[in-house]
N, C-alpha and C positions, 0 to 999 in steps of 0.2 A: 504493499500500500504506499502511497506517496506521502510524503510529509507534509502535514496539513499546514505547517507553519511556514512554508517555503515561500508564499507570496506575501506574507504579513509583515508589516515594518510598523509596529505600533508607534514609534517615535516620529515618523513622517507622515503618517496616516492623516487625513482630516480628522479634527477633533470633533466628537458629538458627545451630546449630553448622556445619551443612553442609545446602545446599540438595540434596535427592534428586530425581531423575527417577523416574518410574513404575517403570521396568525395573530400577532400583536398589532401591527400596522394595519392589516385589513379588517381587524375585529370580526373574523368569520366564526369565531368559536369552534373551530374544529381541531385544536390542539388536544392533547390527552387531557381529559377531565374538562373540557371546554363545553359550553352551553349547547352547541349543536353537535358535539361528538357522538352522542347516544343515537341521535336521529340520523345524521347524516354519514357518521362514521369519522374516525380520526384522518386527517389529511395525511398522505403519503409523504408529504414535506415534513411534517412534525414526526414522522416515524423514521425517516432515512438517515440511518446513524453513519453511514459511510461519508456523509458531507458534514459531519459534527465539526464546528469551529471554524468552518470557512466563512470567511469574512467575520470572524467573531460571533457565529450564531450558533443557536443549538439545533442539532440535527441538520436539516435541510433548510432551516429557518431564512438562511441569507443567501440561498441558492435555489430557492424553489422553481425558477424557470427551467432547469433541467431535468425535473421530476415529473413524470407522466401521473396524470390522475388528480393534479392540483386544479384549483378553482380558477375560473376565468369568468367574469361577469356573473357570478352565481351559478355557473354550470360546470360540472366537472368535465375536464378535458382528458384525452385518451393519449396523444402523442406529442413528443417534443416538436416535430415539424410543425404540426398544426398550432400548437399552444405557443411556441416561441414567438410568432408574429404578433400575438396579443401582448405576451410578456414584456416585449421590448418596448411597447408603448404604456406599460403598467407604470404608476407612480411610485410604487414600491421599488420595482426594478431599477427605475431611473434614481431613486434616492441612493440605492446600494451602490450604484455605478458611481455616483458623484462623491459620495463618502469614502469609498475606496481608491477612487481615482486611478492611477497608474498601478496600484496594487491590487485591482480587482482581478479575480481569478478568470482565465480564458475559459470559454464554454467548453473547449476542446480537452483541457484538464480536468474539468469537472466531471465531464462524461468518463475519462479514465478512470476516475475514482469510483464510479458506479459500477464498471465491469467486474 
């Protein structure tokens, strides 16, 4: 498994008050124990441990755009290719990219971690 600290540089990274995971930012309630997890299930991003600590998040909470089955406009998406076009326009994705700047993990590396 690749070293998850490889692209992190906490001293040069943009300073933020609190790093948010996607379920916190989107307030979807699909994290483990969340308000909608019982009815809709726990989101795959909240369960994906192979991306834990990427961009400082919990599981895939800061790399949800590479995880199939996450939410897009309230509907579960199935594949990365279809979903990423929506994700690239998402305010959460844009926020993570802006916060991480040049230290944002490339999608190709995130996919390698998922193999």
